[in-house]
C-alpha positions as a Markdown table, in Angstrom:
| # | Residue | x | y | z |
|---|---|---|---|---|
| 1 | Met | -50.0 | 39.4 | 39.3 |
| 2 | Arg | -46.4 | 38.6 | 39.9 |
| 3 | Ile | -47.3 | 35.4 | 41.7 |
| 4 | Arg | -49.5 | 34.4 | 38.8 |
| 5 | Ser | -46.6 | 35.1 | 36.3 |
| 6 | Phe | -44.2 | 33.2 | 38.5 |
| 7 | Ile | -46.5 | 30.2 | 38.6 |
| 8 | Ile | -47.1 | 30.2 | 34.8 |
| 9 | Ala | -43.3 | 30.5 | 34.2 |
| 10 | Tyr | -42.6 | 27.7 | 36.7 |
| 11 | Ala | -45.2 | 25.5 | 35.0 |
| 12 | Leu | -43.7 | 26.1 | 31.5 |
| 13 | Val | -40.2 | 25.2 | 32.8 |
| 14 | Leu | -41.5 | 22.0 | 34.4 |
| 15 | Ala | -43.3 | 21.0 | 31.3 |
| 16 | Ile | -40.1 | 21.5 | 29.2 |
| 17 | Leu | -38.1 | 19.4 | 31.6 |
| 18 | Leu | -40.7 | 16.6 | 31.6 |
| 19 | Phe | -40.8 | 16.7 | 27.8 |
| 20 | Ala | -37.1 | 16.5 | 27.5 |
| 21 | Asp | -36.9 | 13.6 | 30.0 |
| 22 | Arg | -39.5 | 11.6 | 28.0 |
| 23 | Arg | -37.7 | 12.1 | 24.6 |
| 24 | Pro | -36.1 | 8.8 | 23.4 |
| 25 | Gly | -32.4 | 8.7 | 24.0 |
| 26 | Pro | -29.8 | 7.8 | 21.2 |
| 27 | Lys | -30.0 | 4.3 | 19.9 |
| 28 | Gln | -27.6 | 2.0 | 21.7 |
| 29 | Pro | -24.8 | 0.7 | 19.5 |
| 30 | Asp | -24.8 | -3.0 | 18.6 |
| 31 | Arg | -23.0 | -5.1 | 21.2 |
| 32 | Tyr | -20.9 | -8.2 | 20.8 |
| 33 | Ser | -22.7 | -11.3 | 22.2 |
| 34 | His | -19.7 | -13.5 | 22.9 |
| 35 | Val | -16.0 | -14.2 | 22.3 |
| 36 | Val | -14.5 | -17.1 | 20.3 |
| 37 | Asp | -10.9 | -18.1 | 21.0 |
| 38 | Leu | -9.4 | -18.9 | 17.6 |
| 39 | Thr | -6.1 | -20.1 | 19.0 |
| 40 | Asp | -5.5 | -23.7 | 18.3 |
| 41 | Gly | -5.0 | -25.6 | 21.5 |
| 42 | Gln | -7.3 | -23.4 | 23.6 |
| 43 | Thr | -10.0 | -25.9 | 24.4 |
| 44 | Ala | -12.1 | -26.8 | 27.4 |
| 45 | Ala | -10.3 | -30.1 | 27.6 |
| 46 | Ala | -6.9 | -28.3 | 27.8 |
| 47 | Pro | -7.5 | -24.9 | 29.3 |
| 48 | Gln | -3.9 | -24.7 | 30.5 |
| 49 | Ala | -2.7 | -24.6 | 26.9 |
| 50 | Thr | -1.0 | -21.4 | 25.7 |
| 51 | Ala | -0.4 | -19.8 | 22.4 |
| 52 | Ala | 3.2 | -20.9 | 22.6 |
| 53 | Glu | 2.1 | -24.5 | 22.8 |
| 54 | Ser | -0.3 | -24.3 | 19.9 |
| 55 | Arg | 0.1 | -24.3 | 16.1 |
| 56 | Thr | -1.3 | -20.7 | 15.8 |
| 57 | Arg | 1.4 | -18.4 | 14.5 |
| 58 | Ile | 1.7 | -15.0 | 13.0 |
| 59 | Ile | 3.9 | -14.5 | 9.8 |
| 60 | Ala | 4.9 | -10.9 | 10.2 |
| 61 | Pro | 6.2 | -8.7 | 7.3 |
| 62 | Ala | 9.8 | -9.1 | 8.5 |
| 63 | Thr | 9.5 | -12.9 | 7.8 |
| 64 | Leu | 9.0 | -12.0 | 4.2 |
| 65 | Ile | 11.2 | -9.0 | 3.8 |
| 66 | Pro | 14.0 | -8.2 | 6.3 |
| 67 | Gly | 13.8 | -4.7 | 7.7 |
| 68 | Thr | 10.0 | -4.5 | 7.8 |
| 69 | Trp | 7.8 | -5.0 | 10.9 |
| 70 | Thr | 8.5 | -8.0 | 13.1 |
| 71 | Ala | 5.6 | -9.4 | 15.1 |
| 72 | Gly | 6.5 | -7.2 | 18.1 |
| 73 | Gln | 6.7 | -4.1 | 15.9 |
| 74 | Ile | 3.3 | -4.3 | 14.3 |
| 75 | Pro | 1.4 | -1.2 | 15.4 |
| 76 | Pro | -1.4 | -1.9 | 17.9 |
| 77 | Asp | -4.1 | -0.4 | 15.8 |
| 78 | Arg | -3.4 | -3.0 | 13.1 |
| 79 | Leu | -4.0 | -5.8 | 15.7 |
| 80 | Ile | -7.7 | -5.0 | 16.2 |
| 81 | Ala | -9.8 | -5.0 | 13.1 |
| 82 | Pro | -13.1 | -6.0 | 11.5 |
| 83 | Leu | -13.1 | -9.7 | 10.6 |
| 84 | Val | -14.7 | -11.3 | 7.6 |
| 85 | Val | -14.9 | -15.0 | 6.7 |
| 86 | Val | -14.7 | -16.3 | 3.1 |
| 87 | Asp | -15.4 | -19.9 | 2.4 |
| 88 | Leu | -12.8 | -21.8 | 0.4 |
| 89 | Asn | -14.1 | -24.5 | -1.8 |
| 90 | Arg | -11.9 | -27.2 | -3.5 |
| 91 | Ala | -11.4 | -26.2 | -7.2 |
| 92 | Pro | -12.0 | -28.8 | -9.9 |
| 93 | Asp | -8.2 | -29.1 | -10.5 |
| 94 | Gly | -7.7 | -30.0 | -6.8 |
| 95 | Ser | -5.8 | -26.9 | -5.8 |
| 96 | Pro | -8.1 | -24.6 | -3.9 |
| 97 | Gln | -7.5 | -20.9 | -4.0 |
| 98 | Ile | -9.7 | -17.9 | -3.4 |
| 99 | Ser | -10.1 | -16.2 | -6.8 |
| 100 | Leu | -11.0 | -12.6 | -7.7 |
| 101 | Asp | -14.4 | -14.0 | -8.9 |
| 102 | Asp | -14.9 | -15.5 | -5.4 |
| 103 | Ile | -14.3 | -12.1 | -3.8 |
| 104 | Ala | -16.7 | -10.5 | -6.2 |
| 105 | Ala | -19.4 | -13.1 | -5.4 |
| 106 | Trp | -18.8 | -12.7 | -1.7 |
| 107 | Glu | -19.2 | -8.9 | -1.9 |
| 108 | Ala | -22.3 | -9.3 | -4.0 |
| 109 | Gln | -23.9 | -11.3 | -1.2 |
| 110 | His | -22.5 | -9.6 | 1.9 |
| 111 | Gly | -21.4 | -6.1 | 0.8 |
| 112 | Ala | -18.0 | -4.7 | 0.3 |
| 113 | Ile | -15.3 | -6.0 | 2.6 |
| 114 | Pro | -14.6 | -3.3 | 5.2 |
| 115 | Gln | -11.5 | -1.2 | 4.9 |
| 116 | Gly | -8.7 | -2.4 | 7.1 |
| 117 | Ala | -10.1 | -5.8 | 7.8 |
| 118 | Val | -8.6 | -9.2 | 8.4 |
| 119 | Val | -9.9 | -11.8 | 5.9 |
| 120 | Ala | -10.2 | -15.3 | 7.3 |
| 121 | Ile | -10.4 | -18.3 | 5.0 |
| 122 | Arg | -12.6 | -21.1 | 6.1 |
| 123 | Arg | -12.6 | -24.5 | 4.3 |
| 124 | Ala | -16.1 | -25.2 | 3.2 |
| 125 | Asp | -15.1 | -28.8 | 2.4 |
| 126 | Ser | -13.2 | -29.4 | 5.7 |
| 127 | His | -14.6 | -33.0 | 5.7 |
| 128 | Asp | -12.3 | -33.5 | 2.7 |
| 129 | Ala | -9.2 | -32.2 | 4.4 |
| 130 | Leu | -5.9 | -32.1 | 2.5 |
| 131 | Ser | -3.6 | -35.1 | 3.0 |
| 132 | Thr | -0.1 | -34.8 | 4.3 |
| 133 | Asn | 1.3 | -35.0 | 0.8 |
| 134 | Asp | -1.1 | -32.3 | -0.4 |
| 135 | Leu | 0.2 | -29.9 | 2.4 |
| 136 | Ser | 3.7 | -29.9 | 0.9 |
| 137 | Thr | 2.5 | -28.9 | -2.5 |
| 138 | Ala | -0.6 | -26.7 | -2.0 |
| 139 | Pro | -0.4 | -23.1 | -3.1 |
| 140 | Phe | -1.1 | -20.0 | -1.0 |
| 141 | Pro | -5.0 | -20.3 | -0.5 |
| 142 | Ile | -5.6 | -16.9 | -2.2 |
| 143 | Ala | -4.7 | -16.2 | -5.8 |
| 144 | Arg | -2.2 | -13.4 | -6.3 |
| 145 | Asp | -4.7 | -11.1 | -8.1 |
| 146 | Ala | -7.3 | -11.6 | -5.4 |
| 147 | Ala | -4.8 | -11.0 | -2.6 |
| 148 | Leu | -3.5 | -7.8 | -4.2 |
| 149 | Phe | -7.0 | -6.5 | -4.8 |
| 150 | Leu | -7.7 | -6.9 | -1.1 |
| 151 | Val | -4.6 | -5.1 | 0.1 |
| 152 | Asp | -4.8 | -2.4 | -2.6 |
| 153 | Ala | -8.5 | -1.7 | -2.8 |
| 154 | Arg | -9.8 | -2.9 | 0.6 |
| 155 | Tyr | -6.6 | -2.1 | 2.6 |
| 156 | Thr | -6.7 | -5.6 | 4.1 |
| 157 | Ile | -4.2 | -5.7 | 6.9 |
| 158 | Gly | -4.1 | -9.5 | 7.5 |
| 159 | Phe | -5.2 | -12.9 | 6.4 |
| 160 | Ala | -6.1 | -15.8 | 8.7 |
| 161 | Phe | -6.1 | -19.5 | 7.9 |
| 162 | Ala | -7.3 | -22.5 | 9.7 |
| 163 | Val | -5.2 | -25.4 | 11.0 |
| 164 | Asp | -6.0 | -27.6 | 8.0 |
| 165 | Thr | -5.3 | -24.8 | 5.4 |
| 166 | Pro | -1.6 | -24.8 | 4.3 |
| 167 | Val | 0.2 | -21.5 | 4.1 |
| 168 | Asp | 3.1 | -21.5 | 1.6 |
| 169 | Leu | 4.4 | -18.0 | 0.7 |
| 170 | Thr | 7.6 | -19.3 | -0.8 |
| 171 | Ser | 5.8 | -20.4 | -4.0 |
| 172 | Asp | 5.0 | -16.8 | -4.9 |
| 173 | Arg | 7.7 | -14.4 | -3.9 |
| 174 | Thr | 6.1 | -11.5 | -5.7 |
| 175 | Leu | 3.0 | -11.9 | -3.6 |
| 176 | Ala | 5.0 | -12.3 | -0.4 |
| 177 | Arg | 6.9 | -9.1 | -1.2 |
| 178 | Gln | 3.8 | -7.1 | -1.8 |
| 179 | Leu | 2.1 | -8.3 | 1.4 |
| 180 | Ala | 5.2 | -7.3 | 3.4 |
| 181 | Leu | 5.5 | -3.9 | 1.7 |
| 182 | His | 1.8 | -3.3 | 2.6 |
| 183 | Gly | 2.4 | -4.2 | 6.2 |
| 184 | Ser | 0.0 | -7.2 | 5.9 |
| 185 | Tyr | 0.5 | -10.2 | 8.2 |
| 186 | Val | -0.7 | -13.8 | 7.9 |
| 187 | Leu | -2.2 | -15.8 | 10.7 |
| 188 | Glu | -1.8 | -19.6 | 10.4 |
| 189 | Gly | -3.1 | -22.5 | 12.4 |
| 190 | Ala | -6.2 | -20.8 | 13.7 |
| 191 | Ala | -9.2 | -22.8 | 14.9 |
| 192 | Arg | -13.0 | -22.7 | 15.2 |
| 193 | Phe | -13.8 | -20.7 | 12.1 |
| 194 | Thr | -17.0 | -22.6 | 11.8 |
| 195 | Ser | -18.2 | -20.7 | 14.9 |
| 196 | Leu | -18.0 | -17.3 | 13.0 |
| 197 | Pro | -20.5 | -15.5 | 10.9 |
| 198 | Ala | -19.3 | -14.1 | 7.5 |
| 199 | Thr | -19.4 | -10.5 | 8.8 |
| 200 | Gly | -19.8 | -8.5 | 11.9 |
| 201 | Ser | -17.0 | -9.8 | 14.1 |
| 202 | Leu | -14.0 | -8.1 | 15.5 |
| 203 | Ile | -10.6 | -9.8 | 15.6 |
| 204 | Ile | -8.0 | -9.2 | 18.3 |
| 205 | Val | -4.5 | -10.4 | 17.6 |
| 206 | Ala | -2.0 | -10.7 | 20.4 |
| 207 | Pro | 1.5 | -11.8 | 19.2 |
| 208 | Ala | 4.4 | -12.5 | 21.5 |
| 209 | Lys | 6.3 | -9.3 | 22.1 |
| 210 | Asn | 9.6 | -10.1 | 20.4 |
| 211 | Lys | 11.6 | -8.3 | 17.7 |
| 212 | Lys | 13.0 | -11.4 | 16.0 |
| 213 | Pro | 12.0 | -12.1 | 12.4 |
| 214 | Gly | 10.2 | -15.3 | 11.7 |
| 215 | Lys | 6.9 | -16.8 | 12.8 |
| 216 | Ala | 5.8 | -15.9 | 16.3 |
| 217 | Pro | 3.3 | -17.5 | 18.7 |
| 218 | Val | 0.0 | -15.6 | 18.7 |
| 219 | Arg | -3.3 | -15.6 | 20.6 |
| 220 | Ile | -6.4 | -14.7 | 18.4 |
| 221 | Leu | -9.8 | -13.8 | 19.8 |
| 222 | Ala | -12.9 | -12.9 | 17.8 |
| 223 | Met | -15.7 | -10.8 | 19.3 |
| 224 | Val | -19.0 | -11.9 | 17.6 |
| 225 | Arg | -22.2 | -9.9 | 17.5 |
């Protein structure tokens, strides 16, 4: 009788173990499929190029307001973030800027911009690049109300612009001050935005480790799903 009870108990335990082993495991998280180097100058034709030799720079808060973070003082957790890409179209008046309406239209199509993201601006009309004269007069590519909405409501920690998109923060000191006070940085001279989807990527920003104010060389990588 004891042997029969032992056999029955053993069979039940074995059945439980087999059932547990056959249960589906947790769903594997999405993985990134490849990495895109967004640093200008990092090409297959010139693999020896470095961030210091490229036009890719980070404009840290200290560049805009002394006493705030320099490139080397930006906390590491603000250098790895979700990356979203917004297309910049030339406005009828010839001065392209991302407007608040553009942000609303983008979110209607792709969903809300993730909290704490870096927003990259991609020129949808890159075949019609700005001339050298335009570069000296073009405004910051995001309108003040749109930029402040992003840093206030979406906690955007940075903005990234391609090589052919001018960055001029001197034309709007109020905006520059607000960006600095929010700890937001600006990446200029990036490349290969056309290789990125609108959402789903992760950006890794690696500025040179220095504590001097002003623009600093930077390496930018995007991990793409």
